[in-house]
TIVO-2410 file (N, C-alpha, C; in nm, 3 decimals):
# residues 147
REC num residu      c1      c2      c3 atome chaine
REC   1      M   6.371  11.886  12.267     N      A
REC   1      M   6.390  11.951  12.402    CA      A
REC   1      M   6.329  11.993  12.512     C      A
REC   2      L   6.305  11.907  12.650     N      A
REC   2      L   6.308  11.912  12.772    CA      A
REC   2      L   6.290  12.028  12.842     C      A
REC   3      K   6.131  12.085  12.856     N      A
REC   3      K   6.169  12.232  12.953    CA      A
REC   3      K   6.203  12.184  13.121     C      A
REC   4      S   6.261  12.082  13.112     N      A
REC   4      S   6.179  12.045  13.265    CA      A
REC   4      S   6.329  12.076  13.286     C      A
REC   5      T   6.330  12.095  13.439     N      A
REC   5      T   6.456  12.131  13.541    CA      A
REC   5      T   6.509  11.964  13.540     C      A
REC   6      I   6.387  11.856  13.495     N      A
REC   6      I   6.445  11.728  13.526    CA      A
REC   6      I   6.470  11.621  13.367     C      A
REC   7      L   6.668  11.697  13.328     N      A
REC   7      L   6.688  11.568  13.153    CA      A
REC   7      L   6.720  11.425  13.160     C      A
REC   8      H   6.711  11.370  13.308     N      A
REC   8      H   6.780  11.260  13.322    CA      A
REC   8      H   6.674  11.154  13.278     C      A
REC   9      P   6.687  11.088  13.119     N      A
REC   9      P   6.590  11.031  13.110    CA      A
REC   9      P   6.515  10.905  13.223     C      A
REC  10      E   6.621  10.866  13.242     N      A
REC  10      E   6.580  10.675  13.355    CA      A
REC  10      E   6.518  10.826  13.491     C      A
REC  11      L   6.486  10.907  13.508     N      A
REC  11      L   6.476  10.969  13.590    CA      A
REC  11      L   6.378  11.032  13.618     C      A
REC  12      L   6.302  11.033  13.526     N      A
REC  12      L   6.183  11.106  13.449    CA      A
REC  12      L   6.076  11.015  13.383     C      A
REC  13      H   6.113  10.921  13.413     N      A
REC  13      H   6.103  10.716  13.321    CA      A
REC  13      H   6.035  10.688  13.442     C      A
REC  14      G   6.115  10.723  13.582     N      A
REC  14      G   6.065  10.649  13.695    CA      A
REC  14      G   5.996  10.717  13.759     C      A
REC  15      L   6.032  10.814  13.754     N      A
REC  15      L   5.914  10.962  13.895    CA      A
REC  15      L   5.746  10.899  13.778     C      A
REC  16      S   5.777  10.848  13.614     N      A
REC  16      S   5.631  10.890  13.573    CA      A
REC  16      S   5.471  10.812  13.592     C      A
REC  17      L   5.606  10.685  13.667     N      A
REC  17      L   5.563  10.526  13.709    CA      A
REC  17      L   5.456  10.513  13.816     C      A
REC  18      C   5.531  10.637  13.895     N      A
REC  18      C   5.485  10.669  14.029    CA      A
REC  18      C   5.359  10.750  14.003     C      A
REC  19      G   5.246  10.729  14.091     N      A
REC  19      G   5.128  10.784  14.109    CA      A
REC  19      G   5.093  10.828  14.331     C      A
REC  20      H   4.908  10.840  14.354     N      A
REC  20      H   4.982  10.865  14.391    CA      A
REC  20      H   4.978  10.806  14.527     C      A
REC  21      G   5.035  10.757  14.642     N      A
REC  21      G   5.039  10.676  14.788    CA      A
REC  21      G   5.221  10.590  14.737     C      A
REC  22      S   5.194  10.637  14.611     N      A
REC  22      S   5.409  10.537  14.528    CA      A
REC  22      S   5.548  10.542  14.634     C      A
REC  23      R   5.546  10.552  14.644     N      A
REC  23      R   5.703  10.575  14.774    CA      A
REC  23      R   5.838  10.632  14.706     C      A
REC  24      I   5.886  10.728  14.720     N      A
REC  24      I   6.001  10.754  14.601    CA      A
REC  24      I   6.132  10.742  14.722     C      A
REC  25      L   6.237  10.692  14.710     N      A
REC  25      L   6.355  10.702  14.817    CA      A
REC  25      L   6.463  10.710  14.779     C      A
REC  26      I   6.542  10.777  14.803     N      A
REC  26      I   6.616  10.876  14.783    CA      A
REC  26      I   6.725  10.861  14.853     C      A
REC  27      A   6.848  10.729  14.868     N      A
REC  27      A   6.910  10.642  14.964    CA      A
REC  27      A   7.053  10.702  14.915     C      A
REC  28      D   7.099  10.742  15.060     N      A
REC  28      D   7.265  10.754  15.050    CA      A
REC  28      D   7.306  10.738  15.035     C      A
REC  29      A   7.455  10.701  15.031     N      A
REC  29      A   7.552  10.618  14.945    CA      A
REC  29      A   7.681  10.466  15.082     C      A
REC  30      N   7.489  10.497  15.206     N      A
REC  30      N   7.619  10.357  15.282    CA      A
REC  30      N   7.413  10.277  15.189     C      A
REC  31      F   7.290  10.309  15.139     N      A
REC  31      F   7.201  10.188  15.180    CA      A
REC  31      F   7.252  10.091  15.056     C      A
REC  32      P   7.124   9.999  15.151     N      A
REC  32      P   7.225   9.871  15.018    CA      A
REC  32      P   7.098   9.820  14.955     C      A
REC  33      V   7.050   9.888  14.829     N      A
REC  33      V   7.009   9.923  14.764    CA      A
REC  33      V   6.875   9.844  14.768     C      A
REC  34      I   6.987   9.712  14.747     N      A
REC  34      I   6.974   9.570  14.611    CA      A
REC  34      I   6.843   9.509  14.734     C      A
REC  35      T   6.920   9.483  14.849     N      A
REC  35      T   6.865   9.417  14.909    CA      A
REC  35      T   6.764   9.479  15.045     C      A
REC  36      K   6.769   9.579  15.071     N      A
REC  36      K   6.623   9.638  15.107    CA      A
REC  36      K   6.491   9.676  15.043     C      A
REC  37      T   6.494   9.738  14.929     N      A
REC  37      T   6.454   9.789  14.893    CA      A
REC  37      T   6.291   9.635  14.797     C      A
REC  38      P   6.199   9.699  14.736     N      A
REC  38      P   6.140   9.572  14.660    CA      A
REC  38      P   6.186   9.554  14.481     C      A
REC  39      T   6.171   9.430  14.440     N      A
REC  39      T   6.276   9.380  14.305    CA      A
REC  39      T   6.158   9.435  14.159     C      A
REC  40      A   6.072   9.508  14.242     N      A
REC  40      A   5.977   9.539  14.137    CA      A
REC  40      A   5.984   9.713  14.124     C      A
REC  41      A   6.066   9.753  14.223     N      A
REC  41      A   6.062   9.910  14.227    CA      A
REC  41      A   6.131   9.948  14.141     C      A
REC  42      K   6.177  10.012  14.063     N      A
REC  42      K   6.235  10.092  13.933    CA      A
REC  42      K   6.363  10.126  14.042     C      A
REC  43      K   6.502  10.081  14.000     N      A
REC  43      K   6.660  10.142  14.057    CA      A
REC  43      K   6.716  10.263  13.981     C      A
REC  44      I   6.761  10.322  14.018     N      A
REC  44      I   6.819  10.396  13.911    CA      A
REC  44      I   6.945  10.408  14.007     C      A
REC  45      F   7.094  10.455  13.916     N      A
REC  45      F   7.169  10.446  14.038    CA      A
REC  45      F   7.239  10.579  13.979     C      A
REC  46      L   7.272  10.683  14.009     N      A
REC  46      L   7.385  10.827  14.039    CA      A
REC  46      L   7.461  10.823  14.141     C      A
REC  47      N   7.490  10.746  14.201     N      A
REC  47      N   7.611  10.698  14.278    CA      A
REC  47      N   7.748  10.703  14.128     C      A
REC  48      I   7.769  10.753  14.122     N      A
REC  48      I   7.895  10.786  14.039    CA      A
REC  48      I   8.028  10.743  14.118     C      A
REC  49      S   7.960  10.922  14.237     N      A
REC  49      S   8.140  10.925  14.346    CA      A
REC  49      S   8.107  10.964  14.413     C      A
REC  50      P   8.151  10.914  14.567     N      A
REC  50      P   8.080  10.997  14.630    CA      A
REC  50      P   8.098  11.159  14.557     C      A
REC  51      G   7.966  11.215  14.695     N      A
REC  51      G   7.938  11.366  14.745    CA      A
REC  51      G   7.845  11.404  14.563     C      A
REC  52      L   7.921  11.294  14.510     N      A
REC  52      L   7.804  11.340  14.374    CA      A
REC  52      L   7.638  11.330  14.373     C      A
REC  53      A   7.641  11.386  14.241     N      A
REC  53      A   7.477  11.381  14.290    CA      A
REC  53      A   7.391  11.344  14.503     C      A
REC  54      D   7.415  11.451  14.521     N      A
REC  54      D   7.409  11.452  14.667    CA      A
REC  54      D   7.157  11.362  14.673     C      A
REC  55      A   7.232  11.360  14.794     N      A
REC  55      A   7.048  11.332  14.836    CA      A
REC  55      A   7.018  11.519  14.847     C      A
REC  56      V   7.061  11.591  14.858     N      A
REC  56      V   6.972  11.750  14.864    CA      A
REC  56      V   6.895  11.764  14.698     C      A
REC  57      T   7.040  11.781  14.675     N      A
REC  57      T   7.020  11.815  14.481    CA      A
REC  57      T   6.911  11.755  14.417     C      A
REC  58      I   6.873  11.591  14.441     N      A
REC  58      I   6.863  11.491  14.390    CA      A
REC  58      I   6.686  11.513  14.426     C      A
REC  59      L   6.656  11.555  14.631     N      A
REC  59      L   6.510  11.611  14.639    CA      A
REC  59      L   6.490  11.762  14.538     C      A
REC  60      Q   6.586  11.845  14.567     N      A
REC  60      Q   6.573  11.965  14.466    CA      A
REC  60      Q   6.459  12.010  14.410     C      A
REC  61      L   6.528  11.859  14.291     N      A
REC  61      L   6.420  11.777  14.092    CA      A
REC  61      L   6.342  11.710  14.161     C      A
REC  62      I   6.286  11.683  14.240     N      A
REC  62      I   6.189  11.542  14.273    CA      A
REC  62      I   6.083  11.630  14.328     C      A
REC  63      I   6.109  11.785  14.385     N      A
REC  63      I   5.983  11.866  14.443    CA      A
REC  63      I   5.938  11.975  14.360     C      A
REC  64      T   6.011  11.950  14.231     N      A
REC  64      T   5.967  12.028  14.168    CA      A
REC  64      T   5.916  11.966  14.034     C      A
REC  65      A   5.887  11.815  14.046     N      A
REC  65      A   5.814  11.713  13.924    CA      A
REC  65      A   5.661  11.676  13.948     C      A
REC  66      V   5.676  11.628  14.097     N      A
REC  66      V   5.598  11.500  14.209    CA      A
REC  66      V   5.558  11.667  14.313     C      A
REC  67      P   5.394  11.604  14.350     N      A
REC  67      P   5.349  11.616  14.460    CA      A
REC  67      P   5.413  11.532  14.591     C      A
REC  68      I   5.447  11.610  14.688     N      A
REC  68      I   5.476  11.549  14.804    CA      A
REC  68      I   5.420  11.560  14.895     C      A
REC  69      E   5.346  11.401  14.973     N      A
REC  69      E   5.232  11.397  15.065    CA      A
REC  69      E   5.314  11.406  15.195     C      A
REC  70      S   5.421  11.346  15.179     N      A
REC  70      S   5.508  11.278  15.403    CA      A
REC  70      S   5.600  11.245  15.337     C      A
REC  71      A   5.694  11.248  15.407     N      A
REC  71      A   5.815  11.188  15.471    CA      A
REC  71      A   5.884  11.131  15.531     C      A
REC  72      A   6.022  11.050  15.546     N      A
REC  72      A   6.025  11.016  15.698    CA      A
REC  72      A   6.183  10.953  15.637     C      A
REC  73      I   6.240  10.991  15.689     N      A
REC  73      I   6.371  10.971  15.700    CA      A
REC  73      I   6.445  10.845  15.850     C      A
REC  74      M   6.552  10.819  15.857     N      A
REC  74      M   6.637  10.717  15.881    CA      A
REC  74      M   6.659  10.842  16.040     C      A
REC  75      N   6.601  10.841  16.125     N      A
REC  75      N   6.697  10.816  16.261    CA      A
REC  75      N   6.878  10.792  16.274     C      A
REC  76      A   6.884  10.875  16.354     N      A
REC  76      A   7.023  10.824  16.399    CA      A
REC  76      A   7.048  10.778  16.556     C      A
REC  77      P   7.116  10.670  16.488     N      A
REC  77      P   7.109  10.512  16.661    CA      A
REC  77      P   7.084  10.651  16.836     C      A
REC  78      D   7.178  10.744  16.815     N      A
REC  78      D   7.078  10.898  16.940    CA      A
REC  78      D   6.959  10.911  16.910     C      A
REC  79      T   6.896  10.923  16.802     N      A
REC  79      T   6.789  10.974  16.725    CA      A
REC  79      T   6.815  11.163  16.758     C      A
REC  80      V   6.972  11.161  16.753     N      A
REC  80      V   6.980  11.344  16.749    CA      A
REC  80      V   6.947  11.395  16.581     C      A
REC  81      E   6.874  11.453  16.598     N      A
REC  81      E   6.834  11.531  16.450    CA      A
REC  81      E   6.963  11.553  16.283     C      A
REC  82      Q   7.000  11.514  16.232     N      A
REC  82      Q   7.079  11.524  16.128    CA      A
REC  82      Q   7.101  11.627  16.064     C      A
REC  83      P   7.199  11.684  16.030     N      A
REC  83      P   7.227  11.821  15.984    CA      A
REC  83      P   7.118  11.835  15.896     C      A
REC  84      V   7.122  11.745  15.754     N      A
REC  84      V   7.097  11.690  15.653    CA      A
REC  84      V   6.967  11.713  15.715     C      A
REC  85      H   6.894  11.649  15.784     N      A
REC  85      H   6.758  11.649  15.841    CA      A
REC  85      H   6.634  11.763  15.824     C      A
REC  86      A   6.761  11.844  15.856     N      A
REC  86      A   6.686  11.987  15.866    CA      A
REC  86      A   6.693  11.986  15.760     C      A
REC  87      V   6.777  12.017  15.661     N      A
REC  87      V   6.778  12.099  15.568    CA      A
REC  87      V   6.624  12.053  15.406     C      A
REC  88      Y   6.589  11.852  15.475     N      A
REC  88      Y   6.513  11.856  15.421    CA      A
REC  88      Y   6.374  11.916  15.462     C      A
REC  89      R   6.358  11.903  15.581     N      A
REC  89      R   6.250  11.996  15.641    CA      A
REC  89      R   6.246  12.163  15.599     C      A
REC  90      T   6.311  12.205  15.558     N      A
REC  90      T   6.372  12.333  15.553    CA      A
REC  90      T   6.248  12.275  15.385     C      A
REC  91      L   6.398  12.217  15.333     N      A
REC  91      L   6.292  12.199  15.123    CA      A
REC  91      L   6.141  12.190  15.148     C      A
REC  92      L   6.133  12.114  15.248     N      A
REC  92      L   6.002  12.047  15.211    CA      A
REC  92      L   5.870  12.118  15.266     C      A
REC  93      G   5.879  12.192  15.350     N      A
REC  93      G   5.841  12.259  15.391    CA      A
REC  93      G   5.718  12.282  15.503     C      A
REC  94      P   5.682  12.362  15.598     N      A
REC  94      P   5.633  12.314  15.690    CA      A
REC  94      P   5.521  12.208  15.717     C      A
REC  95      T   5.411  12.264  15.588     N      A
REC  95      T   5.302  12.130  15.604    CA      A
REC  95      T   5.300  12.014  15.520     C      A
REC  96      I   5.392  11.981  15.444     N      A
REC  96      I   5.519  11.819  15.499    CA      A
REC  96      I   5.512  11.790  15.623     C      A
REC  97      P   5.453  11.672  15.678     N      A
REC  97      P   5.489  11.562  15.771    CA      A
REC  97      P   5.618  11.486  15.748     C      A
REC  98      V   5.719  11.511  15.811     N      A
REC  98      V   5.838  11.452  15.818    CA      A
REC  98      V   5.844  11.322  16.008     C      A
REC  99      T   5.836  11.210  15.912     N      A
REC  99      T   5.815  11.131  16.059    CA      A
REC  99      T   5.985  11.001  16.096     C      A
REC 100      G   5.951  10.997  16.143     N      A
REC 100      G   6.146  10.937  16.187    CA      A
REC 100      G   6.176  10.829  16.235     C      A
REC 101      F   6.214  10.733  16.163     N      A
REC 101      F   6.254  10.575  16.195    CA      A
REC 101      F   6.409  10.567  16.236     C      A
REC 102      K   6.370  10.389  16.314     N      A
REC 102      K   6.489  10.380  16.365    CA      A
REC 102      K   6.566  10.299  16.178     C      A
REC 103      R   6.625  10.240  16.149     N      A
REC 103      R   6.734  10.185  16.050    CA      A
REC 103      R   6.616  10.137  16.080     C      A
REC 104      M   6.615   9.946  16.125     N      A
REC 104      M   6.542   9.846  16.081    CA      A
REC 104      M   6.395   9.885  16.044     C      A
REC 105      E   6.314   9.993  16.076     N      A
REC 105      E   6.203  10.046  16.050    CA      A
REC 105      E   6.210  10.180  15.962     C      A
REC 106      F   6.259  10.171  15.901     N      A
REC 106      F   6.319  10.250  15.782    CA      A
REC 106      F   6.316  10.105  15.688     C      A
REC 107      Y   6.432  10.034  15.670     N      A
REC 107      Y   6.415   9.942  15.572    CA      A
REC 107      Y   6.246   9.901  15.610     C      A
REC 108      E   6.213   9.913  15.681     N      A
REC 108      E   6.079   9.778  15.609    CA      A
REC 108      E   6.002   9.860  15.553     C      A
REC 109      C   5.979  10.056  15.605     N      A
REC 109      C   5.925  10.130  15.488    CA      A
REC 109      C   5.967  10.080  15.337     C      A
REC 110      A   6.105  10.124  15.300     N      A
REC 110      A   6.218  10.065  15.220    CA      A
REC 110      A   6.162   9.983  15.123     C      A
REC 111      E   6.135   9.817  15.179     N      A
REC 111      E   6.081   9.745  15.181    CA      A
REC 111      E   5.965   9.700  15.104     C      A
REC 112      S   5.823   9.789  15.094     N      A
REC 112      S   5.724   9.787  15.140    CA      A
REC 112      S   5.687   9.790  14.932     C      A
REC 113      K   5.600   9.713  14.938     N      A
REC 113      K   5.547   9.723  14.792    CA      A
REC 113      K   5.476   9.857  14.715     C      A
REC 114      D   5.457   9.902  14.765     N      A
REC 114      D   5.474  10.084  14.766    CA      A
REC 114      D   5.594  10.202  14.678     C      A
REC 115      T   5.753  10.100  14.747     N      A
REC 115      T   5.846  10.175  14.674    CA      A
REC 115      T   5.867  10.126  14.526     C      A
REC 116      C   5.824  10.247  14.563     N      A
REC 116      C   5.810  10.199  14.349    CA      A
REC 116      C   5.952  10.293  14.259     C      A
REC 117      L   6.020  10.396  14.378     N      A
REC 117      L   6.133  10.414  14.223    CA      A
REC 117      L   6.263  10.428  14.376     C      A
REC 118      V   6.348  10.423  14.322     N      A
REC 118      V   6.474  10.404  14.474    CA      A
REC 118      V   6.573  10.455  14.344     C      A
REC 119      I   6.612  10.595  14.404     N      A
REC 119      I   6.749  10.697  14.347    CA      A
REC 119      I   6.874  10.679  14.473     C      A
REC 120      A   6.971  10.523  14.405     N      A
REC 120      A   7.099  10.576  14.429    CA      A
REC 120      A   7.172  10.648  14.439     C      A
REC 121      T   7.218  10.772  14.550     N      A
REC 121      T   7.313  10.903  14.556    CA      A
REC 121      T   7.408  10.909  14.584     C      A
REC 122      G   7.530  10.979  14.535     N      A
REC 122      G   7.667  10.958  14.595    CA      A
REC 122      G   7.642  11.055  14.721     C      A
REC 123      E   7.564  11.065  14.780     N      A
REC 123      E   7.563  11.104  14.917    CA      A
REC 123      E   7.628  11.046  15.088     C      A
REC 124      T   7.699  11.124  15.100     N      A
REC 124      T   7.823  11.037  15.237    CA      A
REC 124      T   7.783  11.134  15.345     C      A
REC 125      R   7.678  11.212  15.373     N      A
REC 125      R   7.654  11.224  15.431    CA      A
REC 125      R   7.535  11.078  15.568     C      A
REC 126      R   7.578  11.127  15.667     N      A
REC 126      R   7.524  11.025  15.765    CA      A
REC 126      R   7.374  10.994  15.824     C      A
REC 127      F   7.278  10.898  15.745     N      A
REC 127      F   7.151  10.869  15.775    CA      A
REC 127      F   7.114  11.021  15.687     C      A
REC 128      A   7.125  11.014  15.521     N      A
REC 128      A   7.063  11.089  15.494    CA      A
REC 128      A   6.963  10.988  15.384     C      A
REC 129      N   6.880  10.887  15.428     N      A
REC 129      N   6.800  10.848  15.341    CA      A
REC 129      N   6.667  10.902  15.344     C      A
REC 130      L   6.626  10.943  15.251     N      A
REC 130      L   6.476  10.976  15.244    CA      A
REC 130      L   6.362  10.939  15.179     C      A
REC 131      L   6.276  10.857  15.259     N      A
REC 131      L   6.206  10.820  15.169    CA      A
REC 131      L   6.046  10.868  15.174     C      A
REC 132      L   5.993  10.970  15.046     N      A
REC 132      L   5.903  11.059  14.996    CA      A
REC 132      L   5.714  10.953  14.972     C      A
REC 133      T   5.644  11.014  14.959     N      A
REC 133      T   5.462  10.936  14.957    CA      A
REC 133      T   5.448  11.023  14.876     C      A
REC 134      V   5.442  10.948  14.757     N      A
REC 134      V   5.326  11.078  14.644    CA      A
REC 134      V   5.168  11.108  14.665     C      A
REC 135      G   5.199  11.230  14.676     N      A
REC 135      G   5.068  11.299  14.695    CA      A
REC 135      G   4.971  11.330  14.504     C      A
REC 136      V   4.889  11.438  14.533     N      A
REC 136      V   4.799  11.440  14.472    CA      A
REC 136      V   4.834  11.533  14.454     C      A
REC 137      I   4.796  11.593  14.267     N      A
REC 137      I   4.816  11.752  14.237    CA      A
REC 137      I   4.685  11.781  14.291     C      A
REC 138      K   4.631  11.876  14.323     N      A
REC 138      K   4.501  11.965  14.352    CA      A
REC 138      K   4.458  12.109  14.267     C      A
REC 139      P   4.383  12.072  14.269     N      A
REC 139      P   4.318  12.180  14.122    CA      A
REC 139      P   4.326  12.262  14.152     C      A
REC 140      E   4.348  12.391  14.075     N      A
REC 140      E   4.369  12.522  14.048    CA      A
REC 140      E   4.222  12.566  14.062     C      A
REC 141      I   4.249  12.685  14.105     N      A
REC 141      I   4.069  12.775  14.149    CA      A
REC 141      I   4.083  12.876  14.081     C      A
REC 142      N   4.038  12.838  13.972     N      A
REC 142      N   3.997  12.978  13.894    CA      A
REC 142      N   3.849  13.052  13.916     C      A
REC 143      T   3.930  13.145  13.972     N      A
REC 143      T   3.779  13.243  14.011    CA      A
REC 143      T   3.768  13.357  13.836     C      A
REC 144      A   3.797  13.312  13.755     N      A
REC 144      A   3.775  13.459  13.664    CA      A
REC 144      A   3.646  13.373  13.636     C      A
REC 145      P   3.560  13.464  13.602     N      A
REC 145      P   3.390  13.456  13.563    CA      A
REC 145      P   3.424  13.365  13.372     C      A
REC 146      I   3.328  13.226  13.400     N      A
REC 146      I   3.298  13.173  13.282    CA      A
REC 146      I   3.184  13.277  13.249     C      A
REC 147      S   3.200  13.243  13.055     N      A
REC 147      S   3.249  13.378  12.961    CA      A
REC 147      S   3.136  13.276  12.906     C      A
***
């Protein structure tokens, strides 16, 4: 029995494939997962129904499992920040940089060979695509005296 907050076997397997510098795409319901991601990337389809398995829920799970170094969002054409982007920034915290890209630039980033895991969600909010770069686990500083 797993004690993890993630129980989905494919998602656990997909996360285990990612190392430092790997990218994880959390794709909204409109993202062309098959044509705009590398064929070698593991693809997990959680887009069961509109609104189910939303991108924020998936992000909340992922940040409990892997360290995040940086993130990229797809900007709306008018570059007005979407409400979901503010939620992402809050969840990621102030130390993780979030860069916005135009749609075609975001597609190029998602198509990179570094994109290791693609998660298709039922997220219906516009421009809710999020591309995470996996960081490193920082060693804990042990201040206890060595016996």
